[in-house]
N, C-alpha and C positions, 0 to 999 in steps of 0.2 A: 217716757213719752215718745220715743223714737218710733215705736211700732204703730201707735194710732195716728200720729201726725203723718207718717209716710202714707198710710192708706187714705187719709183725708185728702192729701195732695194727689194721690193716685186716682181717687174718685173724680176729681176735677179733670184730669187728663183723659180718663176713660170717657167721661161725658162729652168733652169737647171733640175728641177724635171720633166717637160714634156719631154725633150730630153732624160733623163734617163729612164723614164717609157716606152717610145717607143723603144729607142735604145737597151735596155737591152734584149728585145725579140730577136733582131738580134744577139747581142753579144753572148748570151748563147744558140743560135741555137734553140730557142723555137718558132720562128716566124711562121714556117709552121703550128704548132699546133694552134697557136693564130689565124691564117688566116682560118684554118679548122673549128675551133669552130664557127667562124663568117660566115661559109658557103661560104667562098671566097669573101665576101663583105667587102671591105676595109673601107667603111663608118661605118658599124656596128662594125668592129674590133676597129677602133679608138674611136668611141663613147663609146663602152663598156670599153675600157681601160682608157679613160681620164675623163669620167663623174664623177666618184667618186672624182678625184682630183679637177675637176671644182667646184663641190659643196663645197668641203673643202676650196678651195681658195676664193670662193665667201663669204662664212661665215666668213673667216678671214678678208677679205676686209670690210665687213659689221661691224665686231667687231672693227676694226681699226677706222672706221667712228664714231661709237658710243663712243669709248674711247676719240677720239679727240674732237668731237663736243658735246658729251653728258656729259661725266665725267669731261674732262678738260675744258670744256666751251670755246673752241676756237670760236670766233664769226662767225656765219654762217647765211647768209640771204636767201639761196636758199631752194629748196624743198628736204626734206629727201627722199622721194620716188624716185625722179628723180636722186639724188645723188647715191642711192643704185643701181638703175637700170644701171647707167653709170659705177659703179664699176663692176657689173657683166659683162657688155660688155667689159670693159678693160681686165678682166681675160680671157675671151674667145679669144679676139683678141691677147693677149700675148701668150696664149697657141698655137694659130695658127702658130706662128713663130717657134715653137719647133718641128714640124713634119718632122724630117730628119732622114734617116736611119743610117748614119755613126756616131755612138755615140762618138768615140774617136776623130774624127775630129771636129764635130759640137759643142761639149761641150766647146771647147776653143773659138769658134766663138761666141756662145751665151753669154759667159761670157764677151767677148769684147763688144757685142751689148748691153748687160745690163748695162755695165759700161758707155758706150757712152750715154745711155739714160739719165744719170744725167746731162751730159753736154748739150745735144741737146734738153732736155725737156723744156728749158727756165727758169729753176729754178735758175741756177747760173749766167746766162747771157741772156738778152732778145732776143728771137728768131728774132724779127724784126730787130735788130741791127747786126745780124750775117752776114758774107760774103754770097752772094747769093747761092753759091754752098753748103755751110754748112747748110744754112737755108732750102734749098731744100731737103738735105739729112735728116733733122730732121723729115720730113713727114714719113719716113720709121720706125719710132718708135712709138708704141701705147702709151707709157707713155707721149710723147709730146702732143698728142691730149687730153689725159685724164687730164694732168696737166693744159692745157689751159681751158678746160671746168670747172674744179674745181676752178681755179683762178677766172674765170668769175662769178661762183656761189658765191664764198666766198666774193668777193669784190664788186660785182655789183648786186647780187641777180638775175642774168640772168636766164631766163626760157629757155625752149626747143627751142623756136623761134630763140634764139641767138646761140644755141649750136649745131643745126642740121648738119652744115657742118662737124664738128669734129665727130659726131655720124656716119655720112655716111662713113667717112674715116675709122673709127674703124670697121665698118661692112664689109669693103673690105678685111680686113685681114683674117677672116674665109673663105670668098669666094675664096681667093687665095690659102688657105690651101686645099680646095676641089679640086682645079686644080692639086695640087702636090700629091694627093692620088694615082693616077695610077702609078706615079714614085715610090712611097713607096712600092706599091704592086709588081712592077717589081723587085725592089731591094730585096724584101723578097723571091720571087720566083727564082731569079737568084743566090742567096747566095753570091753575090760579095762583100758585106761588112762584111761578117763573119770573114774573114781572117785578117782584119785590126786590128792591136794591139793598 
């Protein structure tokens, strides 16, 4: 259980730090300058802001994999390269959930989302045995797909051919974040979230 529970906790930290990194610009009224430096391009602004965090999170994830499967010798039958690539994808997918402008509102929501990830990831109770509505809701959490892939690799030595449906779902999260970027830009330009305490 060490591996999935680490990444459940890691998801909470990634979400909170991502929300704070983006929301702090709006909260302290520096978002106009942030957008000006990016020449009005929201993709450039978000990538410039989050890329250092992304690199740090990926390195932490890789270090966790090395500690668990290298130093602690937890049995692992899959590919190290594939596991580390999936870890990087998990980090990016989780960060994509944190792109919201209202820091004071969304920080509580992402805390709840992160906590629910432990329940809905299938670590504490099998996803296949959940009520249909709850099982369907579990698809909204990147950690659920990551846990499923890691469990398949850990216990079955599964390769990419068995993991690709979960990989595709994880790739959808960053694509949805790109759809939200115009909303984030409008929120910055309208200054409507700066007054929320």
